[in-house]
N, C-alpha and C positions, 0 to 999 in steps of 0.2 A: 618260306624263302622262295619269290619265283625265281622261277626257271625258265625253261623251255615253254613253258604250258601259257606265261606272259605273254606270248606274242603268237598266241590262234585267235584270230575273230570268231564269232558268234556262228559266222556266217561257209566256213570255207578255213582249209588248213591253209596253215603260209606257205609262200612259196619257198621254194629253196635259197635263192639269195634272203629273203626273208630270215630261214633258218639259219645260215650261214655264218650271218651277224650278231643274232639274236637269241640262240636256241642255246640252252645246259646252262644261261650267263642267268645270274642275280639283278633283279633290278637296278639295282641297289648295293655296293658294294662295298667292302671294308677302305676308311677314307674316302669312299667318296670317287673313287674314278673312273671315271668310262672303262676302262681297261682293268681288267683281272689282274691284279698283280703277283710277281714274282715270289712263291715261294718257299726261300731255300734253308729247305731243313733235312736232315736227316733223320729227325724225332722227334714226338711230338709230346707233351708234357700231360701230365695231368696232377690239377691239385693237391689229391688225396687216394689212399687206397680206394676209398672207397665208387670213386667217380669209373678205375680199373676195373670194377665189378663191373657197376651199371654199364659201362662202354661195351665189356663181355657181352652179358646178358640180354641186354635190350637192341642187340646190336645198333648200338649208333652212329650217325650218321660224322663219321668225324676220322682222323689221320689218326697215327698211331705212330706208324715206325713205313721211313720211306720207298724202302722195297713193297711195303703190300700198299701205298697209293700217295699223291700230294692234291695239295683242293687245285692246283691248275688242270693236270690230269683229269679230275674228274669234271671240269667244265668241259674239257676236249670230249670224252668219252658220250658226256648227253649230247652233245651239237652233233659229232660224229651219228650219234641213235639215232640222234631224229632228221637227219640226212638220207640215212639207208632207210628209214623206215623200221627196223628194229627198236626190240627192247633194250638190250644193254648190248654199249661199248666196251672193249679191251684193248688199251696202247699197248705196244709192247714196242722195244729198241729196233727193230728193223721187221718190212712185211716179210722178211727168212725169219727172224725166231717170230712170227704170228706163226706161222706155219708151222715151225718146229711145236713152236706150244700145244698147235690144237691139237696136230697131231700122238706127241707124247701123252694128249693128255686122256686123248680118244679109244687108244690102242694097243691088244696087249702080246703077246706075245701069243698068236698062233691067230691071230684077227689079218683079215687082209682088206686092202688099200686099191683102190679103181682110181688111176689115171688118164683121162686121152691124152695123146702120146704130144703134145703142143704143149703141154703146160711148160712152167719155165722149168728148164732141164738143171736147176740144183731143188725144187722142189724135188723133184722126181732121183735124183741122187740121194738125197738126205733118206728117200723109203728107200730106196735099194741098195747101198751101199751103206749106211749104217742101221739102219730100224731090221734091215735083214738080219742082221747081229745078234738083233733080241727076240728072234722068232715071229716079225713082224714080212709076212706077203704082200709084195706091189706088181701086180696090175698093169699094165700097158694094152690099152685099146684104138683104133686110129681116130684121129677126134671127128667127132661128131656122127663115128657108127654107132646110133643106137641099139642096134637091135647088136653086133660084138661088145656094149657091153652088156648089157642085159644076158645075154648069153657067158660072159667069164662072173657073174653075180653066183654064192654058194655059201651053207649055212654061215661060211666063215668072215662075210665081205660083211665090212663094217662103216665104208666110206666112200663115196662118186669126189672125185674131185676130179673139176676141170677149171683151166682161166676162162674165160670170154669177155671181151676180144683174147685171140691167145698173139701171143707173143713172139716171132714176131711176122707170121700168117694172117694174123687175124680174120680167125675163123671166127665165127659167131655158134654158138649154144643155142637150141632153142630149149627155151631154158623151166618153159611147163613141162616139157617131156620130160629132159634131166631129172625133174624131183617127179614127173609120176614114176617112175621107177626108180626112183628111191624110196620112196611111198607104196608101190606095192607090192616091195620086199624086204621091205622095214630096216633099211638102209640110209644113215644118213647121208645129207648131201653139201659139198662145197663148189664153192663158185669163186676165182678168183676174179676181183672185177676192177683193178688195176686200171685198166687202159679204159674200160666202157664208164668208172666213177661213176658214184652217188644221179649225177648229173645226169648224162643217158641213158641210167639201165638202174636199176633198183631188182635185183633176185627177187628180195624177199618174200616182193610181193606175190614173185610165180609159186612163193612154197619151199625152195633152197631153207635148208637149216643154215645154214653160217655162210657170211659175204667176209673177203679178205682185203684188205688193201693193204700196198703199200705208199704208207703214206706221202714217203718219200720224194712219188710224183706227182700227179695233179691235190691230191689234195693238200701237201707243203705248197707243190707250187712256184717255189724259189730255190731249187737249186742248194738247199741250206742246211737240208737235214733228215737226220733218216730216221725213219715211224714205219712201224703200222702195225695195223690194226684187224680186229676181228667184231665181228657185229651179229649175234644169234637173238633166242629166246636167255631169258634171266636164268631157266630153271637148267636148260646144255649149258651156257656158258659158268656156271658157279663151278664147275673141276678145273676150268681151263685157269679162272681168275685164281683159285686156290695154286695150282703150280706155274704160274708168274709168281705168285710170291714165295715161292720156295724156286725157284731159276734165278729169280732174280732181272729179268730179261728189260727193263726197264728203261723208261726217257728221265735225261733232266729236266728240271725248269724250264730253265730257257729256252730248251728243246720244245716243253708243251706250247709255251708263252711262242717259238716262233711258228708252230701249229696253228694256234687256234689263230695268230694274227694270217696268216698266209690263209685260212680258212675263208679271211670276212672279204675277199675278192672269190671267194670262187668260181660262182658263178658269171662271175663278168670273162674270168682269163676261159674256162670253157666254150661262152659261147665264141669266141675269141679263135683260140681254139680249132673248135670243131670249123668254122669259118674259113677258117687257114688250111686245116685238113683238106679239105672237101676241094677245095681251089688246087691244091697245091696237085694232090692226085689228078683231076681233072689235067690238068695241064698233064703232065706225065702222061697219060693214059696217048693225050696224041700225038708225044715225044717223037720222030723219028729213029733215036737213040734208045728207044726203050722198047723192049719186050714185053713185060709186065707189068703191074700194079694190084699191087695187095691192099684192099681200102673197100670195106664195106658200102659206104656212101655213091658207089660206082655202079651203075646197072651189070655192069660185066662180074665179078665179084661174085660168087660162087652163093654167099650166104646173104647178096642184097636184101631177098625176102625177109628172113630169117631177122634181120637187122636191122629193118625197115617196121619190121611187126614190133618189134621189145625192144627200139632205145630213139633215143627223143636226139640225138646227135652219136656223131660216128669218131671224135676225136679228134686229134693232131695230131696223129701216127700213122705214117705213110711206109710200106717197102715197096720197093721197086726190082727191076732185073736189067740191069742195060744190057741191050743185042748185042748177040757175037763178039763176049768180052771175056776174057781172061781174069784171071782174080786180081791181074795188075795193073791192066789197063781200068776193069773196075773200081782199085785205089787211087790210080790220078784222080779219076774225077770227084770219089770225093776228096782229094789232099787239095780240089781246084776251090772248092766251093768257099766263098767269101762273108757269107751274115753264119753258119751253122757251127757250133763246137764241133769238134768230132772228141766224140767220151761218150761212153755208157750210162742210161739212167734217163730218161724221160718226162716230159711233163711239165717242165720247170718253163717257163718268163722268155729262157732264149733257145734258141733252135740249136737241135744235135742231129747230129746225123754219127753212124759208125757204117760200118763193113761189119755182119756179124763172122765173117768167118774168122777175120782178123781179131775182129776184139772177144767176143764170149766161144770161138770153136775154136782157136787154132793150133792147141796143141789133141785136138782129134784127130783120126784118121778119115782120110777121104772116105772110106767104110761108114762112117762112124757119122760126118757129116750128109752125109746121101741121107740113109736115115731118120736125121731129125729133117731132114728138108733146106740144108745148109747149101745155098751155090753158091758159086766163085765169084757169080755178077754180082750177088744181092747187094742191095742197099738199102738201111732200117736210117726214115727220118722220121724224126720230132716234132713238129712246128712250134713257137713257141706264140708269143703273141705280135711279134715283130709283126708288120703292114704285109699282104700275103704278094702285091706287086712285086717288093724287094724280093722278096722270097723266090719267084718266081722268075721274075729275073737276073739272080742270084743264078739259079740253080742253070736257068738256061745257057749262061755263058759258062758253066762248067761241063754241060753236056758237048757245046760244041768246040770247048778246049781243046 
């Protein structure tokens, strides 16, 4: 069966849009449909007992039970592995399920994991509050402080974790240096590249062991599904796949269809969202009511040099601080926009806006919010694929209202 290899030419590897459309798919599909059919089956049958034995002994590439895999899921996994430049991808029911699955498969009592402190707070919370009950130690160091991370490593360290870009501060990790630290101390590395996407950065190229995405965001792209994926080496991923089969953190066949469908336009959406993010960030940086803009495509961003060296584009997420504003004034600006919807998440075709203090950290104390760098006047804006002129005009009226 011809899959992703059928899209490669003799001269060069196919581009990301060609991979997004064709990689992982058979050239000729069941019933000759151009799209992969949705296989709604909880179990898969065998013609006789010998067929079961052959399946087990020969490790035949077919399905047995829905918790262990689905034909549509396998197509999407091959497609995502090709986009990221990895050997194997493994899909989960959400980005957090993917993170939990990897951590549970890789860490044992007495092991230690080190996070940069701008990682997704639920990922850090799972380790600090839940894995700690099973004897796993979590250490947090300042984001992009490689000396501090290196100093925190000891004989029990098993995993180094960061997002890049981080959310909502959009700090950029030097992927090569991060990977080198892991290799020097024989510690595996994980980058949550949800905000970068495989279009803008490919951490595996730099030697990172595992790349994680909340496929809910840019990969699905339409705010209509939940999914997560981990990409890594085939041998390294084997225990993670085995544990997923036990945990059952899987997606429905229809969800896999939606994700595959969303990926068909992945590059086109990313090109527009990169352009919108840059335009909105440049507008905000010049606006008199804006104190600071966090966006790696701006020269003022502290990690702009690292971003331009390691990323093809800078994404659609822009974070900014409203000048001389308390949380209520900031909320009024969020309420005044007309195009973005007020909601969590990011990466879909519709623009979204939120005030992190309210949306994600409302129940935290002021001290905890300061620790996480969540300020009263902070706004997070996720650009969709609308026309940038409309997004900017709408922001302008909201800031001046």
